[in-house]
C-alpha positions in Angstrom: 5.3 7.9 -3.9 5.2 10.5 -6.6 5.6 10.4 -10.3 6.9 13.6 -11.9 8.8 14.5 -15.0 12.4 14.8 -15.9 13.2 17.2 -13.0 11.7 16.3 -9.6 9.7 19.0 -7.8 10.4 19.6 -4.1 8.2 21.9 -2.1 9.3 23.8 1.0 6.6 22.0 3.0 7.9 18.5 2.1 10.5 18.2 4.9 8.0 19.3 7.6 5.4 16.8 6.4 8.0 14.0 6.4 9.2 14.9 9.8 5.7 15.3 11.3 4.3 12.0 9.9 7.6 10.0 9.8 7.3 9.0 6.2 9.3 10.1 3.1 8.3 11.2 -0.4 9.9 9.3 -3.2 9.7 10.8 -6.7 10.2 8.3 -9.5 10.3 11.1 -12.1 9.4 9.8 -15.5 10.7 6.2 -15.0 7.8 4.7 -13.0 6.4 3.4 -16.3 4.0 0.5 -16.0 4.3 0.3 -12.2 1.3 2.7 -11.7 -0.9 0.0 -10.1 1.9 -0.9 -7.7 2.5 2.7 -6.7 -1.2 3.3 -6.1 -1.5 0.1 -3.9 1.6 1.1 -1.9 0.4 4.6 -1.3 -3.1 3.4 -0.3 -1.3 1.3 2.4 0.5 4.4 3.5 -2.7 6.4 3.5 -4.4 3.8 5.7 -1.5 3.9 8.1 -1.7 7.7 8.3 -5.4 7.5 8.9 -5.0 5.0 11.7 -2.1 6.8 13.3 -2.9 10.5 12.9 -6.6 10.6 11.9 -7.4 12.6 8.8 -5.5 15.9 9.5 -2.6 14.7 7.4 -4.8 15.0 4.3 -4.7 18.8 4.4 -0.9 18.8 4.5 0.1 16.0 2.0 1.2 16.9 -1.5 -1.8 16.7 -3.8 0.2 14.9 -6.5 0.7 11.8 -4.3 -0.3 8.9 -6.5 -3.7 7.4 -5.5 -4.7 10.3 -3.2 -7.6 11.3 -5.4 -9.0 7.8 -5.0 -9.1 8.0 -1.2 
């Protein structure tokens, strides 16, 4: 999950990452509000899944603005 601004940002590498790792980015834009703790907890669960399923190679390919990634 991502939290951006008014206009979501999509990178050319997003589709390839989603396809390779069978997950999808979801950009809440500026409406995530007070859900930050929930977004971090959800993403940490996804990060753990990616670690267990694919090792740590995904970390070089994921968007650096994924919420909670810097805590990993």
